[in-house]
Structures are given as structure tokens and as C-alpha cells.
C-alpha positions in Angstrom: -45.5 55.9 4.7 -45.3 57.3 1.0 -42.2 56.8 -1.1 -41.5 58.8 -4.1 -39.4 57.0 -6.7 -36.5 58.5 -8.5 -36.3 59.2 -12.2 -33.1 57.4 -12.9 -32.3 59.7 -16.0 -33.1 63.0 -14.3 -32.8 62.6 -10.6 -29.3 60.5 -10.3 -26.1 61.2 -11.7 -23.5 58.7 -11.4 -19.8 60.3 -11.1 -18.2 56.6 -10.9 -14.8 55.9 -9.1 -12.7 58.8 -8.3 -9.2 58.4 -6.7 -8.4 60.2 -3.1 -4.9 60.3 -2.5 -3.4 61.5 0.7 0.0 60.7 2.5 0.5 57.4 4.0 2.2 58.3 7.0 0.5 59.5 10.2 -0.7 63.1 10.6 -0.6 63.3 6.7 3.2 63.6 6.8 4.7 63.8 3.4 8.3 62.7 4.1 8.9 60.2 6.9 12.3 61.3 7.3 13.3 58.5 9.8 15.7 59.0 12.5 17.9 56.5 14.4 16.0 56.6 17.5 12.5 55.7 15.8 12.9 52.1 16.5 11.7 50.2 19.6 14.6 49.5 22.0 13.3 46.1 22.2 14.1 45.2 18.6 16.6 47.3 17.3 20.3 47.3 18.2 22.1 44.9 20.4 19.5 44.8 23.1 17.0 43.8 20.6 18.9 41.1 19.2 20.3 39.2 22.0 18.5 35.7 21.2 18.2 33.9 17.8 14.3 34.0 18.4 14.1 37.7 19.5 11.4 39.4 17.4 14.2 42.0 16.6 15.9 39.2 14.5 12.8 38.8 12.3 11.9 42.4 11.6 12.2 45.9 13.1 9.2 48.1 13.5 9.8 51.7 12.4 8.2 54.8 14.1 7.4 58.3 13.2 9.2 59.5 16.5 11.2 58.2 19.3 9.2 55.5 20.9 9.0 57.2 24.1 6.8 59.9 22.6 3.2 60.0 22.9 2.8 60.5 19.4 4.7 57.7 18.2 2.9 55.1 15.9 4.3 52.4 13.7 4.9 53.4 10.1 6.6 50.3 8.6 8.6 47.4 9.2 11.9 46.4 7.7 13.2 42.8 7.7 15.9 40.7 5.8 15.5 37.4 4.2 18.0 34.8 2.9 17.0 31.5 1.5 19.9 29.5 3.0 19.5 31.4 6.3 22.8 33.5 6.3 22.6 36.7 8.0 21.2 35.5 11.2 22.2 33.1 14.1 20.6 29.5 14.0 17.9 28.8 16.2 20.1 25.9 17.9 23.7 24.8 17.8 22.6 21.4 17.0 24.1 19.3 14.3 22.5 20.0 11.1 20.9 23.2 12.4 23.2 25.6 10.2 21.0 28.2 8.4 17.8 27.4 10.2 17.3 30.9 11.6 15.2 34.1 11.3 16.6 35.1 7.8 15.7 31.7 6.4 12.2 32.0 7.8 11.5 35.7 6.6 12.7 34.6 3.2 10.1 31.5 3.2 7.1 34.0 4.5 7.8 36.3 1.6 8.4 33.7 -0.9 4.8 32.0 0.1 3.2 35.5 -0.1 4.4 36.3 -3.5 4.6 32.9 -5.4 2.2 30.8 -3.1 4.8 27.9 -3.1 7.9 27.0 -1.0 9.9 26.2 -4.0 10.4 29.4 -6.2 13.1 32.0 -5.7 13.0 35.9 -6.0 14.4 36.8 -9.4 15.3 40.5 -10.2 15.8 40.6 -14.1 18.1 38.0 -14.9 19.8 37.6 -11.4 18.6 35.6 -8.6 20.1 36.5 -5.4 20.3 34.6 -2.1 18.8 37.6 -0.2 16.1 40.0 -0.1 15.4 43.4 1.9 11.9 44.0 2.9 9.8 47.2 3.7 6.2 46.3 4.9 4.1 49.3 5.2 1.9 49.2 8.3 -1.6 48.4 7.4 -3.1 51.1 9.4 -1.1 53.6 7.3 -2.8 53.1 4.0 -6.2 53.0 2.7 -6.9 50.5 -0.3 -3.5 50.7 -1.5 -0.2 52.7 -1.9 -0.3 55.3 -5.0 2.1 54.2 -7.9 4.2 57.1 -9.0 4.4 58.7 -5.5 7.2 56.5 -4.3 10.5 58.3 -3.6 12.8 56.3 -1.3 16.5 57.6 -0.9 18.9 55.1 0.5 22.5 55.9 1.9 25.0 53.7 -0.3 26.3 52.9 -3.7 24.7 50.7 -6.1 26.6 47.6 -7.9 27.8 48.3 -11.2 25.2 49.8 -13.6 22.9 52.9 -14.0 22.0 54.6 -10.7 20.7 57.9 -9.8 22.9 59.0 -6.8 24.2 62.2 -5.1 28.0 63.1 -5.8 30.1 63.0 -2.7 31.4 60.6 -0.1 28.3 59.4 1.1 26.4 58.4 -2.1 22.3 58.6 -1.7 20.5 56.2 -4.2 17.5 57.7 -5.5 14.7 55.0 -5.9 11.2 55.0 -7.1 8.7 52.9 -8.9 8.1 52.8 -12.8 4.6 53.2 -12.9 4.9 56.4 -15.0 7.3 55.2 -17.3 5.6 51.6 -17.6 2.0 52.6 -17.6 0.4 49.5 -16.1 0.8 46.9 -13.4 2.1 43.4 -14.4 1.7 39.8 -13.0 3.8 38.9 -10.1 7.0 37.3 -11.5 6.7 33.4 -11.6 3.2 33.6 -10.0 0.7 31.2 -11.8 -2.5 33.2 -12.1 -5.6 31.2 -11.6 -7.7 32.4 -13.9 -9.9 35.4 -14.9 -6.9 37.6 -15.3 -6.1 37.5 -11.4 -2.6 38.7 -10.3 -2.2 36.5 -7.3 -3.1 37.4 -3.6 -0.7 40.7 -3.9 -2.0 42.3 -7.1 0.2 43.8 -9.6 3.7 45.0 -9.2 6.0 47.5 -10.4 9.9 47.5 -10.5 12.0 49.5 -8.1 14.1 51.6 -10.3 16.8 54.5 -10.0 14.7 57.5 -10.7 12.1 59.8 -9.1 8.3 60.2 -9.0 7.5 57.0 -11.0 10.0 57.8 -13.9 13.0 55.7 -14.3 16.5 56.8 -15.2 17.3 55.5 -18.7 15.3 53.2 -20.9 15.2 49.9 -19.0 14.2 49.0 -15.5 17.2 46.6 -15.3 19.7 49.1 -14.5 22.3 47.0 -12.6 24.8 44.6 -13.8 25.3 41.8 -11.2 27.7 38.8 -12.1 27.3 39.9 -15.8 23.6 39.7 -15.4 21.1 42.6 -15.9 19.2 43.0 -12.8 16.7 45.6 -11.2 16.5 47.3 -7.7 13.4 45.2 -6.6 9.5 45.2 -6.8 6.8 47.5 -5.5 3.4 45.9 -4.7 1.0 48.8 -4.1 -2.0 46.8 -3.2 -0.1 45.0 -0.3 1.9 48.0 0.8 5.2 46.0 0.3 8.6 46.7 -1.2 10.9 43.9 -1.9 14.5 44.8 -2.7 17.2 42.8 -4.4 19.6 41.7 -1.8 22.7 41.9 -4.1 21.8 45.4 -5.6 23.8 47.3 -3.2 27.0 45.7 -2.8 28.6 46.2 0.4 27.2 49.6 0.7 25.0 48.8 3.5 27.8 47.5 5.7 26.0 44.3 5.6 28.9 42.3 4.6 31.4 40.3 6.4 35.1 41.1 6.1 35.6 38.7 3.3 32.8 40.7 1.3 30.3 38.0 1.7 27.0 37.9 3.9 27.5 35.7 6.8 26.9 32.2 6.1 24.9 31.2 8.9 27.7 31.0 11.7 25.9 30.6 15.3 28.1 32.9 17.1 28.7 36.0 14.6 26.2 37.5 12.3 25.9 41.2 10.6 22.1 42.1 11.3 21.5 42.8 7.6 18.1 44.5 8.1 19.4 46.9 11.1 22.1 48.1 8.5 19.2 48.5 6.0 17.4 50.7 8.4 20.7 52.7 9.1 20.8 53.3 5.2 17.2 54.5 5.2 18.1 57.0 7.9 21.2 58.0 6.0 19.0 58.6 3.0 16.8 60.9 4.7 13.9 60.8 2.5 10.8 58.4 2.3 7.7 59.6 0.5 4.9 57.5 -0.6 1.3 58.5 -0.9 -1.9 56.0 -0.1 -4.9 56.1 -2.5 -8.5 54.7 -2.3 -11.4 54.9 -5.0 -14.5 56.8 -3.8 -17.7 56.0 -5.8 -20.2 58.9 -5.9 -23.4 59.4 -6.6 -25.6 62.4 -6.7 -29.6 62.1 -5.9 -32.1 65.1 -6.5 -34.8 64.7 -4.0 -37.6 66.8 -5.3 -40.4 67.5 -2.7 -43.2 68.8 -4.6 -45.9 71.3 -3.5 -48.4 68.6 -2.9 -46.0 66.1 -1.1 -44.5 65.9 2.3 -46.8 68.2 3.8 -47.8 66.1 6.5 -45.7 64.5 9.2 -45.6 61.2 11.3 -45.0 62.8 14.6 -47.4 61.7 17.1 -48.2 65.1 18.4 -49.6 65.7 14.8 -52.5 63.2 15.0 -54.6 61.6 17.6 -55.0 57.7 17.8 -57.4 57.6 14.8 -55.0 59.6 12.5 -57.1 62.7 12.9 -55.3 66.0 12.8 -55.2 67.6 16.2 -54.9 71.0 15.3 -57.6 72.5 13.1 -55.2 75.2 11.7 -53.2 72.4 10.3 -56.0 70.7 8.2 -56.0 73.0 5.3 -52.8 74.7 5.6 -50.3 72.2 7.3 -46.8 73.3 7.7 -43.6 70.8 8.1 -39.9 71.2 8.3 -37.8 68.6 6.5 -34.7 67.7 8.3 -33.9 64.3 7.2 -33.9 62.3 3.8 -33.9 58.6 3.7 -32.9 56.5 0.6 -34.8 53.2 0.4 -34.1 50.2 -2.2 -37.0 48.7 -4.2 -38.0 46.3 -1.1 -38.8 49.6 0.9 -35.6 49.0 3.0 -33.8 51.9 4.4 -30.3 51.9 3.0 -28.9 55.5 3.7 -29.9 58.5 5.6 -28.8 62.1 4.9 -29.2 64.9 7.5 -29.9 68.5 6.4 -27.8 71.2 7.8 -30.8 73.3 8.8 -34.6 72.4 8.6 -36.5 73.2 5.2 -40.0 74.7 5.7 -42.6 72.7 3.6 -46.1 73.5 2.8 -48.6 73.4 -0.4 -47.3 76.6 -1.6 -43.5 75.6 -1.5 -41.2 73.0 -3.4 -37.9 71.8 -2.3 -35.0 70.5 -4.4 -32.4 68.7 -2.1 -29.3 67.2 -3.5 -28.0 64.2 -1.6 -24.5 63.2 -2.2 -23.7 59.3 -1.5 -20.0 58.4 -1.2 -19.0 54.5 -0.8 
């Protein structure tokens, strides 16, 4: 087998990385538009939260259709975390168990994921709340990462004091996006100790969640809220991890997740307010959740040149006998072949890629062929 080397200058064109952006949700749906019945009956509502250790206490899977539908697929999960265990019942009623429940476990899980330790707390601007809300996009829904600037999440409710892009009327809608267009670049995880080489931790860079649309924040600062006299933001968007973490104090009592004394449940074993269920209801009330997925495709073009004197014979067993003599006399001086496949080899003569032609290309000593092969990876 003879191989023809490529001329690096003339035969190979490297376009470099190109971004391919599509919708994150199933069937390339632009807006998820979640409805009330789009959760598993085993997780949401009273049925899915009968035990302190039920999966519904930790998170709620959100589907693109009612769960009984044959087209229903998990799109994301919503969860609530609280570093002192408020908002969920304790695992037991034993002495000293107060606050040891699902919300505390969830907070610790995402703290470890973001900060890689068990002591840091989520800080939003200058404010450190006890609680966080989480949206975790299902890994099967996105490619390499979520696309910054595409996030548009509407939540039914009213923000605490500060700047907020909301619809007027009785039922306010908070318009949330990331600040990638306004900011222009991802920044290091808050309080995360980078390990050298410019690394940004396991989750990569983040953007702030802000009031606005299509990656553009309203106003000049991402700290659009004032909570207990401290400037604060709505949350953080980690596109590489498909993760949104929201400030638990950013929405005041608007989710309906506060107890009658306007405080999140303090960990009582018998009464709790299911904050992530209320958070899901607020997403349903908002009516819009748009976010795209992005991947980088590297493309190279190889121009394969079959000159008139090349590739006029074949390795097909019907072409020669056991002594490699041409069986058909008519093919000795005027052989004719058809190119159907192009193989690309490395310097060690190892086959690394195969390109199939849409139709055979006739080849003999009077013909030359130029075949363009596109390699995406």
C-alpha cells in the first residue's frame, strides 16, 4: 500500500475552533415553559415529601412534559440548601439532631462542589445568606457547556429592596439573566483557591445572575439588591457545570417560602415549608426559561489530490492472482478504478479517519481527482 503525503501549506486548511449553539432543552425547544405537572409525583408535593429522607426533600426533577407522557425527559433539578438545616425536617427527632436534614446536606454538597471545603459560605456581593436555591441542568441536555448570554429566566415574585427588572401588576415577574455581555469574561469562583496555572476550580468561571435580559444587566452594577443594608446580587451562573445558584435572601417572602413570622423554618421536626417546591412554583409562574448549549467544533479541510498517475490500481482480490499479476489483459495498460473511500493516516501509517464519498469517482491514467475531506472533532 502506497500513501501520498499532504503538502501542509497547500493541502490542509485549519479553521480552528468554531462555536455550535443550540437550545438546551429536549427537541431543541427554545423556551422550556415549565408547567405544574412537569415533576415526578414521587418527589413533588405532599406525596413525594412524606419522609425526611425522601428524594423529594433533597431535589425535584423537572420534566419537559407531564411525567406520564412518552416524551417526558428530565430537563433539570431544583433544590434548596441551608447551612443550618432550616426549611426541611430533621432526619430524626433525637436530642441534638436539630438542623440535621436535607437542606443542610444540599448546602454542604454544593459548598464542596464550588469551594472544595466544608467551611466556606456562599456570599453574594457583600451579603452572606443562610440559604441558597439551586437549578442544576441535566447533563444529558447540554454539550460542552451552557452558552453565556443566552440565559433568560423569569421568576414569579418580587425582589427585595433594590433594582429589579419586573413586570408591573399584582403578580410581578423577575427577569433574570447572566452578566456575560455586560462583563465580557468569566471570573474565578468566589473564595475558591485556584491551584495554579490560571485554573478556576472544578466548575470553571462564573457570571453573576442579574436583573436584565440576554446577558445584559440592568444598571451599572451586578449588585442590584440591598439586603440588610448590604449590596448583593441575585446569584451565580456556572456555564461549564450547567449550574445556577441563587441567593436565598434575594426574593424576600415572594416565593411563599417563609413561615408566618417571615422567617424560614428554623428546623422544627414537624413543620417545614418545602422551599424548593415553592421555588419550582415560582419558575412555573414566571413562564420563561431559555438557555442555550454550546460546544466548540474544530474543523480541518484536507484536499486529497489523486493525480493521473496515482490510484489507478486496486487491492481488490478479483484484480490480481496470487502472484499479483493482473488477471484481465484489458486492465494491464488501461486500468480503470473507482474511488469510494479516502483514508487519512498518521506518520506511523496508522489509519485515523475514513471519509466516504457520496458516489464513486472514476479514475484512470487520463483523469485526476480533487476530493475535499472535512474533519470535525
